[in-house]
Gaussian input, Z-matrix of N, CA and C with variables (Angstrom, degrees):
# hf/3-21g

backbone

0 1
 N
 C     1     B1
 C     2     B2     1     A1
 N     3     B3     2     A2     1     D1
 C     4     B4     3     A3     2     D2
 C     5     B5     4     A4     3     D3
 N     6     B6     5     A5     4     D4
 C     7     B7     6     A6     5     D5
 C     8     B8     7     A7     6     D6
 N     9     B9     8     A8     7     D7
 C    10    B10     9     A9     8     D8
 C    11    B11    10    A10     9     D9
 N    12    B12    11    A11    10    D10
 C    13    B13    12    A12    11    D11
 C    14    B14    13    A13    12    D12
 N    15    B15    14    A14    13    D13
 C    16    B16    15    A15    14    D14
 C    17    B17    16    A16    15    D15
 N    18    B18    17    A17    16    D16
 C    19    B19    18    A18    17    D17
 C    20    B20    19    A19    18    D18
 N    21    B21    20    A20    19    D19
 C    22    B22    21    A21    20    D20
 C    23    B23    22    A22    21    D21
 N    24    B24    23    A23    22    D22
 C    25    B25    24    A24    23    D23
 C    26    B26    25    A25    24    D24
 N    27    B27    26    A26    25    D25
 C    28    B28    27    A27    26    D26
 C    29    B29    28    A28    27    D27
 N    30    B30    29    A29    28    D28
 C    31    B31    30    A30    29    D29
 C    32    B32    31    A31    30    D30
 N    33    B33    32    A32    31    D31
 C    34    B34    33    A33    32    D32
 C    35    B35    34    A34    33    D33
 N    36    B36    35    A35    34    D34
 C    37    B37    36    A36    35    D35
 C    38    B38    37    A37    36    D36
 N    39    B39    38    A38    37    D37
 C    40    B40    39    A39    38    D38
 C    41    B41    40    A40    39    D39
 N    42    B42    41    A41    40    D40
 C    43    B43    42    A42    41    D41
 C    44    B44    43    A43    42    D42
 N    45    B45    44    A44    43    D43
 C    46    B46    45    A45    44    D44
 C    47    B47    46    A46    45    D45
 N    48    B48    47    A47    46    D46
 C    49    B49    48    A48    47    D47
 C    50    B50    49    A49    48    D48
 N    51    B51    50    A50    49    D49
 C    52    B52    51    A51    50    D50
 C    53    B53    52    A52    51    D51
 N    54    B54    53    A53    52    D52
 C    55    B55    54    A54    53    D53
 C    56    B56    55    A55    54    D54
 N    57    B57    56    A56    55    D55
 C    58    B58    57    A57    56    D56
 C    59    B59    58    A58    57    D57
 N    60    B60    59    A59    58    D58
 C    61    B61    60    A60    59    D59
 C    62    B62    61    A61    60    D60
 N    63    B63    62    A62    61    D61
 C    64    B64    63    A63    62    D62
 C    65    B65    64    A64    63    D63
 N    66    B66    65    A65    64    D64
 C    67    B67    66    A66    65    D65
 C    68    B68    67    A67    66    D66
 N    69    B69    68    A68    67    D67
 C    70    B70    69    A69    68    D68
 C    71    B71    70    A70    69    D69
 N    72    B72    71    A71    70    D70
 C    73    B73    72    A72    71    D71
 C    74    B74    73    A73    72    D72
 N    75    B75    74    A74    73    D73
 C    76    B76    75    A75    74    D74
 C    77    B77    76    A76    75    D75
 N    78    B78    77    A77    76    D76
 C    79    B79    78    A78    77    D77
 C    80    B80    79    A79    78    D78
 N    81    B81    80    A80    79    D79
 C    82    B82    81    A81    80    D80
 C    83    B83    82    A82    81    D81
 N    84    B84    83    A83    82    D82
 C    85    B85    84    A84    83    D83
 C    86    B86    85    A85    84    D84
 N    87    B87    86    A86    85    D85
 C    88    B88    87    A87    86    D86
 C    89    B89    88    A88    87    D87
 N    90    B90    89    A89    88    D88
 C    91    B91    90    A90    89    D89
 C    92    B92    91    A91    90    D90
 N    93    B93    92    A92    91    D91
 C    94    B94    93    A93    92    D92
 C    95    B95    94    A94    93    D93
 N    96    B96    95    A95    94    D94
 C    97    B97    96    A96    95    D95
 C    98    B98    97    A97    96    D96
 N    99    B99    98    A98    97    D97
 C   100   B100    99    A99    98    D98
 C   101   B101   100   A100    99    D99
 N   102   B102   101   A101   100   D100
 C   103   B103   102   A102   101   D101
 C   104   B104   103   A103   102   D102
 N   105   B105   104   A104   103   D103
 C   106   B106   105   A105   104   D104
 C   107   B107   106   A106   105   D105
 N   108   B108   107   A107   106   D106
 C   109   B109   108   A108   107   D107
 C   110   B110   109   A109   108   D108
 N   111   B111   110   A110   109   D109
 C   112   B112   111   A111   110   D110
 C   113   B113   112   A112   111   D111
 N   114   B114   113   A113   112   D112
 C   115   B115   114   A114   113   D113
 C   116   B116   115   A115   114   D114
 N   117   B117   116   A116   115   D115
 C   118   B118   117   A117   116   D116
 C   119   B119   118   A118   117   D117
 N   120   B120   119   A119   118   D118
 C   121   B121   120   A120   119   D119
 C   122   B122   121   A121   120   D120
 N   123   B123   122   A122   121   D121
 C   124   B124   123   A123   122   D122
 C   125   B125   124   A124   123   D123
 N   126   B126   125   A125   124   D124
 C   127   B127   126   A126   125   D125
 C   128   B128   127   A127   126   D126
 N   129   B129   128   A128   127   D127
 C   130   B130   129   A129   128   D128
 C   131   B131   130   A130   129   D129
 N   132   B132   131   A131   130   D130
 C   133   B133   132   A132   131   D131
 C   134   B134   133   A133   132   D132
 N   135   B135   134   A134   133   D133
 C   136   B136   135   A135   134   D134
 C   137   B137   136   A136   135   D135
 N   138   B138   137   A137   136   D136
 C   139   B139   138   A138   137   D137
 C   140   B140   139   A139   138   D138
 N   141   B141   140   A140   139   D139
 C   142   B142   141   A141   140   D140
 C   143   B143   142   A142   141   D141
 N   144   B144   143   A143   142   D142
 C   145   B145   144   A144   143   D143
 C   146   B146   145   A145   144   D144
 N   147   B147   146   A146   145   D145
 C   148   B148   147   A147   146   D146
 C   149   B149   148   A148   147   D147
 N   150   B150   149   A149   148   D148
 C   151   B151   150   A150   149   D149
 C   152   B152   151   A151   150   D150
 N   153   B153   152   A152   151   D151
 C   154   B154   153   A153   152   D152
 C   155   B155   154   A154   153   D153
 N   156   B156   155   A155   154   D154
 C   157   B157   156   A156   155   D155
 C   158   B158   157   A157   156   D156
 N   159   B159   158   A158   157   D157
 C   160   B160   159   A159   158   D158
 C   161   B161   160   A160   159   D159
 N   162   B162   161   A161   160   D160
 C   163   B163   162   A162   161   D161
 C   164   B164   163   A163   162   D162
 N   165   B165   164   A164   163   D163
 C   166   B166   165   A165   164   D164
 C   167   B167   166   A166   165   D165
 N   168   B168   167   A167   166   D166
 C   169   B169   168   A168   167   D167
 C   170   B170   169   A169   168   D168
 N   171   B171   170   A170   169   D169
 C   172   B172   171   A171   170   D170
 C   173   B173   172   A172   171   D171
 N   174   B174   173   A173   172   D172
 C   175   B175   174   A174   173   D173
 C   176   B176   175   A175   174   D174
 N   177   B177   176   A176   175   D175
 C   178   B178   177   A177   176   D176
 C   179   B179   178   A178   177   D177
 N   180   B180   179   A179   178   D178
 C   181   B181   180   A180   179   D179
 C   182   B182   181   A181   180   D180
 N   183   B183   182   A182   181   D181
 C   184   B184   183   A183   182   D182
 C   185   B185   184   A184   183   D183
 N   186   B186   185   A185   184   D184
 C   187   B187   186   A186   185   D185
 C   188   B188   187   A187   186   D186
 N   189   B189   188   A188   187   D187
 C   190   B190   189   A189   188   D188
 C   191   B191   190   A190   189   D189
 N   192   B192   191   A191   190   D190
 C   193   B193   192   A192   191   D191
 C   194   B194   193   A193   192   D192
 N   195   B195   194   A194   193   D193
 C   196   B196   195   A195   194   D194
 C   197   B197   196   A196   195   D195
 N   198   B198   197   A197   196   D196
 C   199   B199   198   A198   197   D197
 C   200   B200   199   A199   198   D198
 N   201   B201   200   A200   199   D199
 C   202   B202   201   A201   200   D200
 C   203   B203   202   A202   201   D201
 N   204   B204   203   A203   202   D202
 C   205   B205   204   A204   203   D203
 C   206   B206   205   A205   204   D204
 N   207   B207   206   A206   205   D205
 C   208   B208   207   A207   206   D206
 C   209   B209   208   A208   207   D207
 N   210   B210   209   A209   208   D208
 C   211   B211   210   A210   209   D209
 C   212   B212   211   A211   210   D210
 N   213   B213   212   A212   211   D211
 C   214   B214   213   A213   212   D212
 C   215   B215   214   A214   213   D213
 N   216   B216   215   A215   214   D214
 C   217   B217   216   A216   215   D215
 C   218   B218   217   A217   216   D216
 N   219   B219   218   A218   217   D217
 C   220   B220   219   A219   218   D218
 C   221   B221   220   A220   219   D219
 N   222   B222   221   A221   220   D220
 C   223   B223   222   A222   221   D221
 C   224   B224   223   A223   222   D222
 N   225   B225   224   A224   223   D223
 C   226   B226   225   A225   224   D224
 C   227   B227   226   A226   225   D225
 N   228   B228   227   A227   226   D226
 C   229   B229   228   A228   227   D227
 C   230   B230   229   A229   228   D228
 N   231   B231   230   A230   229   D229
 C   232   B232   231   A231   230   D230
 C   233   B233   232   A232   231   D231
 N   234   B234   233   A233   232   D232
 C   235   B235   234   A234   233   D233
 C   236   B236   235   A235   234   D234
 N   237   B237   236   A236   235   D235
 C   238   B238   237   A237   236   D236
 C   239   B239   238   A238   237   D237
 N   240   B240   239   A239   238   D238
 C   241   B241   240   A240   239   D239
 C   242   B242   241   A241   240   D240
 N   243   B243   242   A242   241   D241
 C   244   B244   243   A243   242   D242
 C   245   B245   244   A244   243   D243
 N   246   B246   245   A245   244   D244
 C   247   B247   246   A246   245   D245
 C   248   B248   247   A247   246   D246
 N   249   B249   248   A248   247   D247
 C   250   B250   249   A249   248   D248
 C   251   B251   250   A250   249   D249
 N   252   B252   251   A251   250   D250
 C   253   B253   252   A252   251   D251
 C   254   B254   253   A253   252   D252
 N   255   B255   254   A254   253   D253
 C   256   B256   255   A255   254   D254
 C   257   B257   256   A256   255   D255
 N   258   B258   257   A257   256   D256
 C   259   B259   258   A258   257   D257
 C   260   B260   259   A259   258   D258
 N   261   B261   260   A260   259   D259
 C   262   B262   261   A261   260   D260
 C   263   B263   262   A262   261   D261
 N   264   B264   263   A263   262   D262
 C   265   B265   264   A264   263   D263
 C   266   B266   265   A265   264   D264
 N   267   B267   266   A266   265   D265
 C   268   B268   267   A267   266   D266
 C   269   B269   268   A268   267   D267
 N   270   B270   269   A269   268   D268
 C   271   B271   270   A270   269   D269
 C   272   B272   271   A271   270   D270
 N   273   B273   272   A272   271   D271
 C   274   B274   273   A273   272   D272
 C   275   B275   274   A274   273   D273
 N   276   B276   275   A275   274   D274
 C   277   B277   276   A276   275   D275
 C   278   B278   277   A277   276   D276

   B1=1.4399
   B2=1.5305
   B3=1.2925
   B4=1.4534
   B5=1.5226
   B6=1.3371
   B7=1.4557
   B8=1.5193
   B9=1.3369
   B10=1.4649
   B11=1.5225
   B12=1.3181
   B13=1.4498
   B14=1.5261
   B15=1.3178
   B16=1.4554
   B17=1.5264
   B18=1.3332
   B19=1.4633
   B20=1.5393
   B21=1.3150
   B22=1.4622
   B23=1.5339
   B24=1.3387
   B25=1.4680
   B26=1.5201
   B27=1.3410
   B28=1.4486
   B29=1.5081
   B30=1.3338
   B31=1.4655
   B32=1.5288
   B33=1.3201
   B34=1.4778
   B35=1.5297
   B36=1.3189
   B37=1.4571
   B38=1.5282
   B39=1.3061
   B40=1.4661
   B41=1.5003
   B42=1.3040
   B43=1.4627
   B44=1.5226
   B45=1.2874
   B46=1.4527
   B47=1.5301
   B48=1.3322
   B49=1.4616
   B50=1.5400
   B51=1.2922
   B52=1.4662
   B53=1.5393
   B54=1.3369
   B55=1.4638
   B56=1.5258
   B57=1.3285
   B58=1.4645
   B59=1.5248
   B60=1.3190
   B61=1.4528
   B62=1.5123
   B63=1.3280
   B64=1.4635
   B65=1.5232
   B66=1.3136
   B67=1.4712
   B68=1.5237
   B69=1.3220
   B70=1.4702
   B71=1.5144
   B72=1.3503
   B73=1.4389
   B74=1.5117
   B75=1.3240
   B76=1.4711
   B77=1.5222
   B78=1.3292
   B79=1.4720
   B80=1.5097
   B81=1.3310
   B82=1.4749
   B83=1.5093
   B84=1.3149
   B85=1.4612
   B86=1.5193
   B87=1.2941
   B88=1.4777
   B89=1.5224
   B90=1.3307
   B91=1.4586
   B92=1.5269
   B93=1.3184
   B94=1.4449
   B95=1.5358
   B96=1.2860
   B97=1.4535
   B98=1.5146
   B99=1.3134
   B100=1.4616
   B101=1.5059
   B102=1.3064
   B103=1.4531
   B104=1.5301
   B105=1.3356
   B106=1.4672
   B107=1.5071
   B108=1.3202
   B109=1.4482
   B110=1.5021
   B111=1.3126
   B112=1.4555
   B113=1.5103
   B114=1.3341
   B115=1.4657
   B116=1.5111
   B117=1.3281
   B118=1.4672
   B119=1.5258
   B120=1.3131
   B121=1.4771
   B122=1.5182
   B123=1.3412
   B124=1.4584
   B125=1.5307
   B126=1.3307
   B127=1.4720
   B128=1.5101
   B129=1.3372
   B130=1.4681
   B131=1.5177
   B132=1.3205
   B133=1.4631
   B134=1.5255
   B135=1.3052
   B136=1.4760
   B137=1.5299
   B138=1.3234
   B139=1.4604
   B140=1.4966
   B141=1.3498
   B142=1.4632
   B143=1.5370
   B144=1.3279
   B145=1.4483
   B146=1.5101
   B147=1.3403
   B148=1.4518
   B149=1.5236
   B150=1.3185
   B151=1.4533
   B152=1.5328
   B153=1.3230
   B154=1.4699
   B155=1.5324
   B156=1.3365
   B157=1.4682
   B158=1.5158
   B159=1.3485
   B160=1.4672
   B161=1.5270
   B162=1.3040
   B163=1.4551
   B164=1.5082
   B165=1.3423
   B166=1.4775
   B167=1.5277
   B168=1.3289
   B169=1.4690
   B170=1.5174
   B171=1.3273
   B172=1.4608
   B173=1.5520
   B174=1.3020
   B175=1.4688
   B176=1.5253
   B177=1.3297
   B178=1.4567
   B179=1.5469
   B180=1.3132
   B181=1.4614
   B182=1.5205
   B183=1.3446
   B184=1.4489
   B185=1.5514
   B186=1.3259
   B187=1.4718
   B188=1.5323
   B189=1.3210
   B190=1.4471
   B191=1.5215
   B192=1.3050
   B193=1.4447
   B194=1.5300
   B195=1.3073
   B196=1.4659
   B197=1.5407
   B198=1.3413
   B199=1.4698
   B200=1.5253
   B201=1.3185
   B202=1.4649
   B203=1.5183
   B204=1.3235
   B205=1.4707
   B206=1.5043
   B207=1.3426
   B208=1.4777
   B209=1.5388
   B210=1.3302
   B211=1.4714
   B212=1.5377
   B213=1.3156
   B214=1.4659
   B215=1.5307
   B216=1.3141
   B217=1.4597
   B218=1.5307
   B219=1.3469
   B220=1.4755
   B221=1.5154
   B222=1.3016
   B223=1.4652
   B224=1.5179
   B225=1.3665
   B226=1.4548
   B227=1.5124
   B228=1.3180
   B229=1.4797
   B230=1.5108
   B231=1.3506
   B232=1.4440
   B233=1.5274
   B234=1.3093
   B235=1.4599
   B236=1.5295
   B237=1.3064
   B238=1.4577
   B239=1.5382
   B240=1.3520
   B241=1.4526
   B242=1.5162
   B243=1.3326
   B244=1.4494
   B245=1.5417
   B246=1.3027
   B247=1.4578
   B248=1.5227
   B249=1.3155
   B250=1.4796
   B251=1.5236
   B252=1.3160
   B253=1.4660
   B254=1.5149
   B255=1.3457
   B256=1.4466
   B257=1.5164
   B258=1.3437
   B259=1.4679
   B260=1.5143
   B261=1.3432
   B262=1.4630
   B263=1.5316
   B264=1.3245
   B265=1.4596
   B266=1.5126
   B267=1.3297
   B268=1.4754
   B269=1.5349
   B270=1.3097
   B271=1.4622
   B272=1.5247
   B273=1.3063
   B274=1.4624
   B275=1.5271
   B276=1.3381
   B277=1.4582
   B278=1.5310
   A1=110.16
   A2=116.84
   A3=122.52
   A4=109.12
   A5=116.65
   A6=121.78
   A7=110.22
   A8=115.07
   A9=121.19
   A10=110.03
   A11=114.83
   A12=122.04
   A13=109.81
   A14=115.98
   A15=123.16
   A16=106.53
   A17=116.75
   A18=120.08
   A19=109.46
   A20=115.88
   A21=121.10
   A22=112.67
   A23=116.40
   A24=121.33
   A25=110.31
   A26=117.96
   A27=121.13
   A28=115.66
   A29=116.95
   A30=119.79
   A31=110.79
   A32=114.08
   A33=122.30
   A34=106.24
   A35=116.50
   A36=121.68
   A37=107.81
   A38=116.24
   A39=119.86
   A40=111.20
   A41=115.35
   A42=120.11
   A43=111.79
   A44=114.63
   A45=121.52
   A46=106.52
   A47=115.96
   A48=123.21
   A49=111.26
   A50=115.81
   A51=120.12
   A52=110.98
   A53=115.57
   A54=120.70
   A55=109.83
   A56=115.90
   A57=121.45
   A58=110.58
   A59=118.27
   A60=120.86
   A61=113.12
   A62=117.90
   A63=121.10
   A64=111.29
   A65=119.76
   A66=123.75
   A67=111.97
   A68=117.90
   A69=121.03
   A70=111.95
   A71=115.21
   A72=121.25
   A73=109.41
   A74=116.98
   A75=119.95
   A76=113.99
   A77=117.44
   A78=120.17
   A79=113.00
   A80=118.68
   A81=122.46
   A82=111.73
   A83=114.39
   A84=122.62
   A85=106.31
   A86=116.96
   A87=120.60
   A88=110.30
   A89=114.90
   A90=121.27
   A91=111.17
   A92=115.40
   A93=121.46
   A94=113.21
   A95=113.68
   A96=119.18
   A97=111.68
   A98=114.56
   A99=120.36
   A100=110.38
   A101=115.82
   A102=123.28
   A103=109.33
   A104=115.87
   A105=119.38
   A106=110.34
   A107=114.67
   A108=122.95
   A109=108.84
   A110=115.49
   A111=121.59
   A112=110.46
   A113=116.12
   A114=123.50
   A115=104.47
   A116=117.02
   A117=121.89
   A118=111.77
   A119=117.71
   A120=120.27
   A121=109.31
   A122=117.89
   A123=121.68
   A124=113.04
   A125=117.86
   A126=122.46
   A127=111.86
   A128=115.32
   A129=121.70
   A130=110.73
   A131=115.03
   A132=122.88
   A133=104.47
   A134=115.91
   A135=121.55
   A136=109.02
   A137=115.92
   A138=124.04
   A139=107.90
   A140=114.39
   A141=117.76
   A142=109.73
   A143=114.63
   A144=122.21
   A145=113.27
   A146=112.77
   A147=119.49
   A148=108.76
   A149=114.27
   A150=121.09
   A151=109.69
   A152=115.14
   A153=119.14
   A154=110.40
   A155=116.09
   A156=122.30
   A157=112.86
   A158=116.50
   A159=120.87
   A160=115.54
   A161=119.16
   A162=122.91
   A163=112.07
   A164=116.68
   A165=120.65
   A166=110.68
   A167=117.28
   A168=119.36
   A169=110.10
   A170=115.75
   A171=120.62
   A172=106.75
   A173=114.93
   A174=121.67
   A175=111.24
   A176=117.52
   A177=121.28
   A178=113.04
   A179=118.41
   A180=121.68
   A181=112.82
   A182=118.27
   A183=120.30
   A184=110.19
   A185=114.47
   A186=120.27
   A187=110.95
   A188=116.40
   A189=122.15
   A190=109.95
   A191=117.01
   A192=122.45
   A193=108.80
   A194=116.59
   A195=122.67
   A196=107.72
   A197=114.22
   A198=119.83
   A199=110.06
   A200=117.59
   A201=121.49
   A202=111.58
   A203=116.15
   A204=122.29
   A205=112.29
   A206=117.13
   A207=120.16
   A208=113.82
   A209=116.59
   A210=120.56
   A211=111.66
   A212=117.52
   A213=119.15
   A214=107.78
   A215=115.28
   A216=122.22
   A217=111.46
   A218=116.27
   A219=119.97
   A220=108.08
   A221=117.58
   A222=121.27
   A223=108.68
   A224=117.16
   A225=119.16
   A226=113.55
   A227=114.94
   A228=122.46
   A229=107.67
   A230=116.18
   A231=121.09
   A232=107.01
   A233=115.67
   A234=122.05
   A235=111.52
   A236=117.41
   A237=126.07
   A238=114.78
   A239=118.07
   A240=119.69
   A241=108.18
   A242=116.97
   A243=120.18
   A244=109.24
   A245=116.73
   A246=122.17
   A247=113.07
   A248=117.07
   A249=119.20
   A250=112.42
   A251=118.05
   A252=121.81
   A253=111.16
   A254=116.88
   A255=121.75
   A256=113.42
   A257=116.24
   A258=120.73
   A259=109.26
   A260=116.91
   A261=119.89
   A262=108.75
   A263=115.32
   A264=120.51
   A265=108.59
   A266=115.57
   A267=121.65
   A268=107.07
   A269=115.69
   A270=120.86
   A271=109.60
   A272=115.62
   A273=121.89
   A274=109.82
   A275=117.40
   A276=119.52
   A277=112.24
   D1=155.34
   D2=179.84
   D3=-81.60
   D4=106.04
   D5=-175.11
   D6=-125.87
   D7=156.45
   D8=175.44
   D9=-136.37
   D10=156.97
   D11=172.86
   D12=-134.99
   D13=161.76
   D14=172.06
   D15=-119.25
   D16=129.91
   D17=179.02
   D18=-91.61
   D19=163.16
   D20=178.33
   D21=-60.98
   D22=-20.76
   D23=177.57
   D24=-85.84
   D25=0.82
   D26=178.70
   D27=87.97
   D28=10.72
   D29=-178.86
   D30=-84.03
   D31=136.24
   D32=175.60
   D33=-95.03
   D34=121.53
   D35=178.16
   D36=-122.57
   D37=138.50
   D38=-178.45
   D39=-144.86
   D40=158.45
   D41=179.17
   D42=175.64
   D43=171.81
   D44=178.29
   D45=-95.98
   D46=92.16
   D47=-173.65
   D48=-128.73
   D49=162.28
   D50=177.65
   D51=-75.59
   D52=-47.15
   D53=-178.72
   D54=-123.65
   D55=148.02
   D56=179.26
   D57=-57.48
   D58=-36.52
   D59=-177.13
   D60=-63.68
   D61=-17.45
   D62=177.87
   D63=-71.78
   D64=-11.86
   D65=177.08
   D66=-87.64
   D67=-11.41
   D68=-176.58
   D69=-78.25
   D70=140.02
   D71=167.59
   D72=-80.92
   D73=171.21
   D74=-174.24
   D75=-62.88
   D76=-26.58
   D77=-178.54
   D78=-112.39
   D79=9.47
   D80=-179.55
   D81=-77.03
   D82=146.51
   D83=169.88
   D84=-117.54
   D85=125.92
   D86=-176.18
   D87=-92.40
   D88=139.07
   D89=176.61
   D90=-119.57
   D91=32.22
   D92=174.43
   D93=119.43
   D94=171.38
   D95=-178.69
   D96=-171.67
   D97=-167.65
   D98=179.56
   D99=179.07
   D100=-143.28
   D101=-174.17
   D102=-122.50
   D103=154.02
   D104=179.39
   D105=-135.33
   D106=158.09
   D107=169.40
   D108=-152.64
   D109=152.46
   D110=179.60
   D111=-96.11
   D112=132.32
   D113=171.12
   D114=-106.79
   D115=89.82
   D116=-176.12
   D117=-67.79
   D118=-33.58
   D119=-179.08
   D120=-68.30
   D121=-44.83
   D122=-178.03
   D123=-90.00
   D124=1.41
   D125=-178.43
   D126=54.39
   D127=47.80
   D128=-178.28
   D129=-123.93
   D130=150.41
   D131=169.10
   D132=-109.91
   D133=113.66
   D134=-175.15
   D135=-98.35
   D136=117.79
   D137=178.98
   D138=-110.77
   D139=142.45
   D140=-178.27
   D141=-157.55
   D142=169.07
   D143=171.76
   D144=70.66
   D145=-158.93
   D146=-178.33
   D147=-149.12
   D148=156.04
   D149=178.19
   D150=-73.34
   D151=137.26
   D152=173.90
   D153=-69.55
   D154=-27.35
   D155=-178.81
   D156=-82.94
   D157=-39.93
   D158=-167.50
   D159=-125.43
   D160=-3.53
   D161=179.12
   D162=84.91
   D163=-170.10
   D164=-177.46
   D165=-72.14
   D166=158.57
   D167=177.43
   D168=-64.53
   D169=133.84
   D170=-178.82
   D171=-101.96
   D172=79.30
   D173=-176.28
   D174=-57.29
   D175=-34.18
   D176=-175.85
   D177=-70.12
   D178=-9.00
   D179=177.56
   D180=-82.18
   D181=-10.82
   D182=-176.95
   D183=-127.02
   D184=153.07
   D185=176.25
   D186=-88.34
   D187=-41.43
   D188=-176.30
   D189=-132.39
   D190=132.19
   D191=174.19
   D192=-91.61
   D193=120.03
   D194=-176.76
   D195=-97.87
   D196=107.95
   D197=-176.00
   D198=-103.39
   D199=152.22
   D200=176.32
   D201=-61.73
   D202=144.58
   D203=-177.89
   D204=-55.80
   D205=-34.97
   D206=-176.45
   D207=-64.16
   D208=-13.65
   D209=179.53
   D210=-94.09
   D211=-4.52
   D212=179.51
   D213=-64.17
   D214=139.91
   D215=-177.03
   D216=102.02
   D217=-15.48
   D218=174.00
   D219=-99.92
   D220=139.84
   D221=174.41
   D222=-91.59
   D223=115.78
   D224=179.64
   D225=-78.92
   D226=137.41
   D227=176.18
   D228=-126.05
   D229=145.37
   D230=171.17
   D231=-123.82
   D232=121.79
   D233=-179.15
   D234=47.40
   D235=50.28
   D236=175.51
   D237=70.58
   D238=9.04
   D239=175.78
   D240=-112.74
   D241=134.73
   D242=179.06
   D243=-62.00
   D244=125.80
   D245=-172.10
   D246=-62.38
   D247=-28.04
   D248=179.68
   D249=-65.71
   D250=-12.00
   D251=174.86
   D252=-80.29
   D253=-20.72
   D254=-177.58
   D255=-99.11
   D256=-31.24
   D257=-174.82
   D258=-157.63
   D259=151.80
   D260=174.69
   D261=-71.46
   D262=150.08
   D263=-177.17
   D264=-122.96
   D265=133.05
   D266=172.30
   D267=-129.91
   D268=165.55
   D269=-178.67
   D270=-121.49
   D271=131.07
   D272=178.82
   D273=-75.48
   D274=142.85
   D275=177.18
   D276=-68.58

């Protein structure tokens, strides 16, 4: 399934995995996650739900969400709210 997590360092990690914990690196601490899908027509990244392993994303725990460079150009939304209203967004090189 298409899942994402947020690490305590503010990193956005995503992938097609069975369990959210499969997205974690060896030293990562997860502060929530959920599911994602791409809206290519609307140029949006749609995030929703919550991780069965770690609960909903806790946006208020981070100052800046660090997203992978390949997602630049998509506007991320969580539960129909533009994510930039909840947290600052930067893109990793």
